[in-house]
C-alpha positions as CSV (number, residue, x, y, z in Angstrom):
1,M,-7.9,12.6,-16.8
2,T,-4.5,12.8,-18.4
3,D,-2.3,9.8,-18.6
4,E,0.3,11.6,-16.5
5,K,-2.2,12.4,-13.7
6,F,-3.5,8.8,-13.9
7,L,-0.1,7.2,-13.6
8,W,0.7,9.5,-10.6
9,A,-2.6,8.6,-8.9
10,Y,-2.0,4.9,-9.6
11,E,1.5,5.0,-8.1
12,K,0.4,7.1,-5.1
13,F,-2.8,5.2,-4.2
14,R,-2.5,1.7,-5.5
15,K,-1.5,0.2,-2.1
16,T,-4.3,2.1,-0.3
17,V,-6.9,0.8,-2.8
18,Y,-5.6,-2.7,-2.6
19,S,-5.7,-2.6,1.2
20,V,-9.3,-1.4,1.2
21,I,-10.4,-4.1,-1.2
22,F,-8.4,-6.9,0.4
23,S,-10.0,-6.0,3.8
24,C,-13.4,-6.5,2.2
25,V,-12.9,-9.6,0.0
26,R,-10.0,-11.3,1.9
27,N,-8.7,-12.9,-1.3
28,T,-5.6,-11.8,-3.1
29,D,-6.8,-12.7,-6.6
30,D,-10.1,-10.9,-6.2
31,A,-8.4,-8.0,-4.6
32,S,-6.0,-7.6,-7.6
33,E,-8.9,-7.9,-10.1
34,L,-11.1,-5.4,-8.2
35,S,-8.2,-3.0,-7.9
36,Q,-7.8,-3.0,-11.6
37,D,-11.5,-2.3,-12.0
38,T,-11.2,0.6,-9.6
39,F,-8.4,2.2,-11.5
40,M,-10.1,1.6,-14.8
41,R,-13.0,3.7,-13.5
42,L,-10.5,6.4,-12.6
43,Y,-9.0,6.3,-16.0
44,T,-12.4,6.7,-17.7
45,Y,-13.7,9.3,-15.2
46,D,-14.5,12.6,-16.8
47,G,-14.9,14.7,-13.7
48,V,-12.5,17.1,-12.1
49,F,-10.9,16.6,-8.7
50,D,-10.3,19.4,-6.3
51,S,-7.3,18.0,-4.6
52,D,-5.2,14.8,-4.1
53,E,-7.3,14.0,-1.0
54,H,-10.4,14.2,-3.2
55,I,-8.9,11.6,-5.6
56,K,-8.0,9.4,-2.7
57,A,-11.5,9.6,-1.2
58,W,-13.1,9.0,-4.6
59,L,-10.9,5.9,-5.2
60,I,-11.7,4.5,-1.7
61,R,-15.5,5.0,-2.2
62,V,-15.3,3.4,-5.7
63,A,-13.3,0.5,-4.3
64,I,-15.9,-0.1,-1.6
65,N,-18.7,0.1,-4.1
66,I,-16.9,-2.4,-6.4
67,C,-16.5,-4.8,-3.5
68,N,-20.2,-4.5,-2.7
69,N,-21.1,-5.2,-6.3
70,H,-18.7,-8.1,-6.3
71,F,-20.5,-9.7,-3.4
72,R,-23.9,-9.2,-5.1
73,S,-22.8,-10.8,-8.3
74,K,-23.5,-14.4,-9.0
75,K,-19.9,-15.1,-10.1
76,Y,-18.8,-14.7,-6.5
77,L,-20.8,-17.7,-5.5
78,S,-18.9,-20.9,-5.8
79,A,-20.5,-23.9,-7.5
80,S,-18.3,-26.4,-5.6
81,P,-17.8,-26.7,-1.9
82,I,-14.4,-26.1,-0.3
83,P,-12.6,-29.4,0.5
84,E,-12.2,-30.0,4.2
85,D,-8.8,-31.6,3.8
86,L,-6.9,-28.6,2.4
87,P,-3.5,-28.2,3.9
88,S,-3.0,-25.1,6.0
89,D,0.1,-23.2,7.0
90,E,1.2,-22.9,10.5
91,Q,-0.4,-19.9,12.2
92,H,1.9,-17.3,13.6
93,E,0.9,-14.8,16.3
94,L,0.7,-12.0,13.8
95,D,-1.6,-14.1,11.6
96,E,-3.8,-14.7,14.5
97,V,-4.1,-11.0,15.2
98,I,-4.9,-10.2,11.6
99,A,-7.5,-13.0,11.6
100,E,-9.2,-11.4,14.6
101,V,-9.1,-8.0,13.0
102,M,-10.7,-9.5,9.9
103,K,-13.6,-10.9,12.0
104,L,-14.6,-7.4,13.0
105,P,-17.6,-5.7,11.3
106,E,-16.6,-3.8,8.2
107,K,-17.2,-0.5,9.9
108,Y,-14.3,-1.2,12.3
109,R,-12.2,-3.6,10.2
110,I,-11.4,-1.2,7.4
111,P,-10.1,1.7,9.5
112,I,-8.0,-0.6,11.7
113,H,-6.6,-2.4,8.8
114,L,-5.7,0.8,7.0
115,F,-4.2,2.4,10.1
116,Y,-1.9,-0.5,10.9
């Protein structure tokens, strides 16, 4: 893949890839890191894409696979428990709706998150 085509794909699909990954991992730091991994795979990919939609579909599939690998890896498991007394922000109605969407099974959560 040429540098120009990669930069174009990055600018066009970075928000989509980040949204897919965030809906899986629900953590901004992990989502940023896994997004970078997804685009590194695109940069090193030697294949040919038929269309822009093919690139998008490929990126989404790679992003989901990277999320699955992330959950299987041992680095995902935390060695220390989460403290119970962490301060929390006030919940707004929108936050509550997003929280409910995030509780859905992955099959439904990803399309709803991407659509809205």
